[in-house]
C-alpha positions in Angstrom: 41.3 -11.2 7.3 37.9 -11.1 6.5 35.0 -10.0 9.2 31.3 -10.8 10.1 29.4 -7.9 11.6 26.4 -9.0 13.2 23.1 -7.0 13.3 20.4 -7.0 15.8 16.8 -5.6 15.4 14.0 -6.1 17.0 10.3 -5.2 15.4 8.2 -3.5 17.6 4.8 -5.7 19.3 2.1 -3.6 18.6 -1.4 -3.6 19.7 -3.8 -6.2 17.7 -0.8 -8.0 15.5 -0.3 -4.5 13.7 3.5 -5.3 13.0 2.6 -6.6 9.5 1.5 -3.0 9.0 5.3 -2.2 9.1 6.4 -4.4 6.5 5.4 -2.3 3.4 7.7 0.4 4.8 10.2 -2.2 6.3 10.8 -3.8 3.3 12.1 -1.7 0.6 14.4 -0.1 3.3 16.0 -3.2 3.7 16.0 -4.0 0.5 17.7 -0.8 -0.4 20.4 -1.0 2.5 21.4 -4.6 1.1 21.8 -3.0 -2.4 24.1 -0.4 -1.8 26.1 -3.0 0.5 26.1 -5.0 -2.5 27.7 -2.2 -4.4 30.8 -1.8 -1.5 34.4 -2.5 -1.9 34.9 -5.1 0.4 31.0 -6.8 1.2 31.6 -10.2 0.8 27.8 -11.6 2.1 25.0 -11.2 3.7 22.1 -12.9 5.0 19.2 -12.2 7.5 17.4 -14.6 9.9 14.5 -14.7 12.1 14.4 -16.1 15.7 12.6 -19.2 15.9 11.9 -18.6 19.9 10.7 -15.2 19.3 10.0 -13.9 15.3 10.6 -10.4 16.5 13.3 -10.2 16.4 16.0 -10.5 13.7 19.4 -11.4 12.9 22.1 -10.0 9.8 25.4 -11.0 9.4 27.7 -9.5 6.8 31.1 -10.7 6.0 33.3 -8.4 4.9 36.9 -8.8 3.5 38.5 -6.2 6.5 37.3 -4.3 9.1 38.6 -1.3 7.0 36.1 -1.9 4.5 33.3 -2.1 7.0 34.2 1.0 9.1 34.2 2.7 5.6 30.5 1.5 5.3 29.3 2.0 8.2 30.5 5.7 7.5 28.8 5.9 4.5 26.3 8.7 4.3 23.9 6.4 2.1 24.2 3.7 4.6 23.3 6.1 7.9 20.0 7.5 5.9 18.7 4.0 4.8 19.5 3.3 8.8 18.0 5.8 10.2 14.9 5.2 8.6 14.9 1.6 9.2 15.8 2.5 12.7 12.7 5.2 12.9 9.9 2.3 11.8 11.3 -0.2 14.4 11.3 2.2 16.9 14.6 1.1 18.3 18.3 1.7 17.3 20.4 -1.6 15.3 22.9 -2.8 17.2 26.3 -4.2 15.9 28.7 -6.0 16.9 32.0 -6.8 14.7 33.5 -10.1 14.7 37.3 -11.3 13.2 38.7 -14.8 12.8 41.4 -16.1 15.0 
């Protein structure tokens, strides 16, 4: 049974609108994470959305063939390393929620 994983990320609100300064660091990390996911068994798709009411709030949705595929990916050391860099740039941990179809 396929699952969806919702990842919640918040951009920091920096003094003087300096958030754009984070994009050169953050963009390549997000691309790297997506490329790694594409190579994982069971990965189906992913999308990133920005909250219309709060442009600092992002939602990433990935779809996996099974919860076991997701758990293998979540335990992957390369993923952990990239995610750690993303969280360091954002200054906060990514929140994950896993949903199945009932």
